[in-house]
C-alpha positions as CSV (number, residue, x, y, z in Angstrom):
1,M,58.9,-23.1,93.0
2,N,61.6,-25.7,92.5
3,V,59.6,-27.6,89.9
4,N,58.8,-27.0,86.3
5,I,55.1,-26.2,85.6
6,S,53.3,-25.7,82.4
7,P,52.8,-23.5,80.5
8,N,56.3,-22.4,79.7
9,P,57.9,-24.9,82.1
10,A,61.3,-23.3,81.6
11,R,60.0,-20.1,83.1
12,K,60.5,-19.7,86.8
13,K,57.3,-19.4,88.8
14,D,56.4,-18.5,92.4
15,Y,53.6,-19.2,94.8
16,I,51.0,-16.6,95.5
17,S,48.6,-16.2,98.4
18,H,44.8,-16.8,98.3
19,S,44.0,-13.1,98.5
20,T,46.5,-12.2,95.7
21,F,44.9,-14.8,93.4
22,W,41.4,-13.4,93.7
23,E,42.7,-9.8,93.4
24,R,44.2,-10.8,90.0
25,T,41.1,-12.4,88.8
26,N,39.0,-9.2,89.4
27,F,36.3,-11.5,90.8
28,E,34.9,-11.3,94.3
29,D,36.4,-13.8,96.7
30,P,33.6,-16.4,97.3
31,Y,35.1,-17.7,100.6
32,S,33.9,-16.7,104.1
33,Q,35.9,-14.4,106.3
34,N,36.9,-17.3,108.5
35,D,38.2,-19.2,105.5
36,R,40.1,-16.1,104.3
37,D,41.7,-15.7,107.7
38,E,42.8,-19.4,107.6
39,F,44.3,-19.0,104.1
40,K,46.4,-16.1,105.4
41,K,48.3,-18.4,107.8
42,C,51.5,-20.2,107.1
43,D,50.8,-23.9,106.3
44,H,54.2,-25.2,107.6
45,E,53.6,-28.1,110.1
46,C,55.6,-28.9,113.2
47,A,57.6,-32.1,112.6
48,G,56.9,-33.5,116.1
49,E,56.0,-37.2,116.1
50,E,52.9,-36.6,118.2
51,H,51.4,-34.6,115.4
52,H,51.8,-37.3,112.8
53,R,51.0,-40.6,114.7
54,V,47.7,-42.2,115.4
55,D,47.5,-42.9,119.2
56,E,46.8,-46.3,120.8
57,Y,43.0,-45.6,120.6
58,G,43.0,-45.0,116.9
59,R,42.5,-41.2,117.3
60,E,44.0,-39.0,114.6
61,P,46.8,-36.7,115.8
62,T,46.3,-32.9,116.3
63,K,48.3,-31.0,113.7
64,S,50.4,-28.0,114.7
65,Y,50.9,-25.2,112.2
66,C,53.1,-22.1,112.1
67,T,51.3,-19.2,113.7
68,L,52.7,-16.6,111.3
69,E,51.3,-15.4,108.0
70,I,52.0,-17.2,104.8
71,F,55.3,-16.4,103.1
72,H,56.5,-14.7,106.3
73,P,60.3,-13.9,106.6
74,S,62.2,-16.6,108.5
75,L,62.6,-16.0,112.2
76,D,66.0,-16.4,114.0
77,N,65.6,-19.7,115.9
78,N,67.9,-18.4,118.6
79,S,65.6,-15.5,119.3
80,I,62.8,-15.3,121.8
81,P,59.5,-16.8,120.4
82,P,56.7,-14.3,119.8
83,N,54.8,-13.6,123.0
84,N,57.3,-15.9,124.8
85,I,55.2,-18.9,123.8
86,G,56.2,-22.0,122.0
87,Y,59.3,-22.3,119.9
88,I,61.0,-21.2,116.7
89,S,62.1,-24.0,114.4
90,T,65.5,-24.2,112.7
91,C,63.8,-23.1,109.4
92,G,62.3,-20.0,111.0
93,H,58.7,-21.0,111.8
94,H,56.8,-20.3,115.0
95,F,54.8,-23.1,116.7
96,L,52.8,-23.1,120.0
97,C,53.5,-26.7,120.8
98,E,56.4,-28.6,122.3
99,N,59.7,-28.3,120.5
100,P,60.4,-31.8,119.2
101,A,64.2,-31.1,119.3
102,T,64.1,-30.8,123.1
103,S,62.9,-34.4,123.4
104,F,66.6,-35.4,122.9
105,G,67.4,-33.6,126.2
106,D,70.0,-30.9,125.5
107,F,70.7,-28.9,128.6
108,H,72.6,-25.8,129.8
109,I,73.5,-26.7,133.3
110,M,74.2,-23.8,135.7
111,F,76.1,-24.5,138.9
112,V,75.8,-21.6,141.4
113,V,78.0,-22.3,144.3
114,D,78.6,-20.5,147.6
115,R,82.4,-19.9,148.2
116,S,82.0,-18.0,151.5
117,G,84.3,-18.5,154.5
118,S,82.1,-21.2,156.0
119,M,82.8,-23.4,153.0
120,S,86.4,-23.9,154.4
121,A,85.0,-26.1,157.2
122,S,86.5,-29.6,157.0
123,D,83.5,-31.5,158.4
124,C,82.6,-32.3,154.7
125,R,85.5,-33.3,152.5
126,P,85.9,-34.6,148.9
127,P,85.9,-38.4,149.0
128,C,88.4,-38.4,146.0
129,T,86.9,-41.6,144.6
130,R,88.2,-40.8,141.1
131,T,91.8,-40.4,139.9
132,A,91.1,-37.0,138.5
133,T,89.9,-35.7,141.9
134,Y,92.8,-36.8,144.0
135,G,94.3,-33.3,143.9
136,L,91.3,-31.9,145.8
137,R,92.6,-33.6,149.0
138,N,95.7,-31.3,148.9
139,S,94.1,-28.1,147.6
140,H,90.5,-28.2,148.7
141,N,90.0,-30.7,151.5
142,N,86.9,-29.0,152.8
143,R,83.2,-28.3,151.9
144,L,84.1,-26.4,148.7
145,G,86.2,-29.4,147.6
146,A,83.3,-31.7,148.2
147,V,81.2,-29.5,146.0
148,Y,83.8,-29.5,143.3
149,E,83.9,-33.3,143.3
150,A,80.1,-33.4,143.2
151,V,80.1,-31.1,140.1
152,Y,82.8,-33.3,138.5
153,S,80.7,-36.4,139.2
154,F,77.7,-34.8,137.8
155,I,79.4,-33.9,134.5
156,E,81.0,-37.4,134.2
157,T,77.6,-39.1,134.9
158,R,75.8,-36.9,132.4
159,R,78.4,-37.7,129.7
160,N,78.2,-41.4,130.3
161,S,74.4,-41.3,130.2
162,R,74.6,-39.9,126.7
163,R,76.2,-43.0,125.4
164,S,74.1,-45.3,123.2
165,A,73.1,-48.5,124.8
166,Q,73.7,-50.4,121.6
167,N,77.2,-49.6,120.6
168,R,78.5,-47.5,123.5
169,Q,79.5,-44.7,121.1
170,M,79.0,-41.1,122.3
171,I,75.9,-39.6,120.7
172,V,75.9,-36.0,119.6
173,D,76.2,-34.1,122.8
174,N,75.1,-30.5,122.9
175,D,75.0,-30.1,126.7
176,T,77.0,-27.2,128.2
177,A,77.8,-26.1,131.7
178,S,78.5,-22.9,133.5
179,L,79.9,-22.4,137.0
180,V,79.3,-19.3,139.2
181,L,81.1,-18.9,142.5
182,F,79.8,-16.2,144.8
183,D,80.5,-14.7,148.3
184,G,79.5,-11.5,149.9
185,S,81.4,-9.1,147.6
186,A,82.7,-10.9,144.5
187,I,81.3,-13.0,141.7
188,I,83.5,-15.4,139.8
189,C,82.3,-17.0,136.5
190,A,84.7,-19.9,136.5
191,F,83.5,-21.1,133.1
192,E,80.5,-20.2,130.9
193,N,78.6,-22.4,128.5
194,R,81.4,-24.9,128.2
195,S,81.0,-28.3,126.6
196,L,81.1,-31.4,128.8
197,T,83.5,-33.2,126.6
198,N,86.5,-32.8,128.9
199,P,85.5,-32.9,132.6
200,D,89.1,-33.0,133.7
201,D,89.7,-29.5,132.2
202,L,86.7,-28.1,134.0
203,L,87.9,-29.6,137.3
204,Q,91.3,-28.0,136.8
205,I,89.5,-24.6,136.3
206,M,87.5,-25.1,139.5
207,M,90.5,-25.9,141.5
208,T,92.1,-22.5,140.8
209,Y,89.4,-20.8,142.9
210,D,89.3,-21.0,146.7
211,I,87.3,-19.6,149.6
212,G,86.0,-16.0,149.7
213,G,84.2,-13.9,152.3
214,T,80.6,-13.6,153.4
215,T,77.4,-14.8,151.7
216,N,75.2,-13.0,149.2
217,Y,72.6,-15.1,147.4
218,A,71.3,-12.2,145.3
219,A,74.7,-11.8,143.7
220,G,74.9,-15.5,142.7
221,I,71.3,-15.5,141.3
222,N,72.0,-12.3,139.3
223,A,75.1,-13.8,137.8
224,A,73.2,-16.9,136.8
225,S,70.5,-14.8,135.2
226,R,73.0,-12.9,133.1
227,I,74.7,-16.0,131.8
228,I,71.4,-17.7,130.9
229,Q,70.4,-14.7,128.9
230,R,73.8,-14.4,127.3
231,Y,73.8,-18.0,126.0
232,Y,70.1,-18.4,125.5
233,N,69.3,-21.3,123.2
234,G,65.7,-22.2,122.5
235,L,66.6,-25.8,121.9
236,K,68.0,-26.3,125.4
237,T,66.5,-26.7,128.8
238,N,68.2,-24.6,131.5
239,V,68.9,-26.3,134.8
240,V,70.1,-24.2,137.7
241,L,71.7,-26.0,140.7
242,F,72.2,-23.6,143.6
243,L,74.2,-24.7,146.6
244,S,75.0,-22.9,149.9
245,D,75.9,-24.0,153.4
246,G,75.0,-20.7,155.0
247,F,72.2,-18.3,155.7
248,C,71.3,-15.1,153.9
249,K,68.3,-12.8,153.2
250,A,66.0,-14.4,150.6
251,P,66.7,-12.8,147.2
252,E,63.0,-12.8,146.2
253,Y,63.3,-10.1,143.6
254,Q,66.4,-11.7,142.0
255,V,64.8,-15.2,141.9
256,R,61.6,-13.8,140.3
257,D,63.7,-11.9,137.8
258,L,65.6,-15.0,136.9
259,C,62.5,-17.1,136.4
260,S,60.6,-14.4,134.4
261,K,63.5,-14.0,132.0
262,V,63.8,-17.7,131.3
263,R,62.3,-18.2,127.9
264,N,62.4,-22.0,127.6
265,R,62.0,-24.9,130.0
266,D,63.8,-24.0,133.2
267,H,64.1,-26.1,136.3
268,I,65.8,-24.9,139.4
269,Y,67.4,-27.3,141.9
270,I,68.4,-26.0,145.3
271,F,70.8,-27.9,147.5
272,I,71.9,-27.0,151.0
273,R,73.7,-28.7,153.8
274,S,71.9,-27.0,156.6
275,R,68.2,-26.4,156.9
276,S,67.0,-23.0,155.9
277,L,63.6,-21.4,155.4
278,V,65.2,-19.0,153.1
279,M,66.1,-21.7,150.6
280,V,62.7,-23.2,150.9
281,R,61.2,-19.8,150.1
282,M,63.5,-19.5,147.0
283,V,62.2,-22.9,145.8
284,N,58.5,-21.9,146.3
285,I,59.0,-18.7,144.3
286,A,60.6,-20.6,141.5
287,K,57.7,-23.1,141.4
288,E,55.3,-20.3,140.7
289,Y,56.9,-19.9,137.3
290,L,56.9,-23.6,136.4
291,P,54.0,-25.3,134.5
292,Q,52.2,-28.2,135.9
293,N,53.7,-31.5,134.6
294,N,52.1,-34.9,135.1
295,N,55.1,-36.7,133.7
296,R,56.7,-38.5,136.7
297,Q,60.1,-38.6,134.9
298,S,60.3,-34.9,134.5
299,L,62.6,-32.9,136.8
300,T,61.1,-30.6,139.3
301,C,62.1,-27.7,141.5
302,E,63.0,-28.8,145.0
303,F,64.9,-28.2,148.2
304,V,67.3,-30.9,149.3
305,H,69.1,-31.3,152.6
306,A,72.5,-32.9,151.8
307,V,73.7,-34.1,155.2
308,D,77.3,-35.0,154.1
309,E,79.6,-35.3,151.1
310,I,78.3,-38.8,150.2
311,R,74.7,-37.6,150.1
312,L,75.7,-34.5,148.1
313,I,77.6,-36.5,145.4
314,E,74.8,-39.2,145.3
315,Y,72.2,-36.5,144.7
316,F,74.2,-34.7,142.1
317,T,74.7,-38.0,140.3
318,S,71.0,-38.9,140.5
319,V,70.1,-35.6,139.0
320,A,72.6,-36.1,136.1
321,E,71.1,-39.6,135.5
322,S,67.5,-38.3,135.6
323,L,68.3,-35.8,132.8
324,R,68.4,-38.7,130.4
325,K,64.7,-39.6,131.2
326,H,63.5,-36.0,131.6
327,K,60.6,-34.9,129.5
328,P,60.7,-31.1,129.2
329,T,57.6,-29.1,129.7
330,L,56.6,-25.9,127.9
331,I,56.5,-22.7,129.9
332,R,53.8,-20.3,128.8
333,N,53.3,-16.8,130.2
334,Y,49.6,-15.7,130.4
């Protein structure tokens, strides 16, 4: 205890559990078994606002308590929650409810991009609407360059959306991004779990990579899965943006493996320039692992047909904007 309690207030004292108290008295515990079971539980409450605020109808909030036993050792808040349900707080308690920290919308954004030979086609080119992207016209004046500009626009838009409306100062930004480039035989992790604070640096890294060979969706999905696991953070929502202009066998096993390994709120967006039943199948598999969410502002898993570079960039930008309004949902495995 951090307070002085009589008798002998100068003597340090500690808390004891209900069962220990009655054992020391040598009297029989008069409480029911149900009460005893309740007394064994940790009494630490989730700090989420919804547990401490009366709603508009005057109803009292539902409290959320730690699921572990009283005086339990603190859990590592970067580890997987028990039974893969709920979240671990920064002070090491486990709750079954929504993590209040995620309401601020911190994300790990994973770009998984096809760099196969067909991405060299010049029917879709980077518009180079920003000074930083002018160089793409000389180095990547093709489909891959259009994707690079879309990624850059996404990062810029996400950073701008994190600014406070009142004073235009950048709020604490914990978002990170990773970029996987795949073809039929090689996987390139251009950057992993990088801060969004300097989009120009990330663009320069992208521009060092060019077109590869054939297409292998499974390789790209596997790489994304490894990176998500490597940088797992229970306080972040993982967003995977998968883009390809080609056709390939549906990586059903790999998509299921990715979705089953994800331990927090994970939403997969799949973009493609040509229509493909394979991509639709990948979306449908991913949806099987997502919880129902009635919040219209929450992101979903979907297939998008981006017909040209303008549509592609517009959609990337709209997704980046929507992250600001996104209300994460809790994934529970039963």
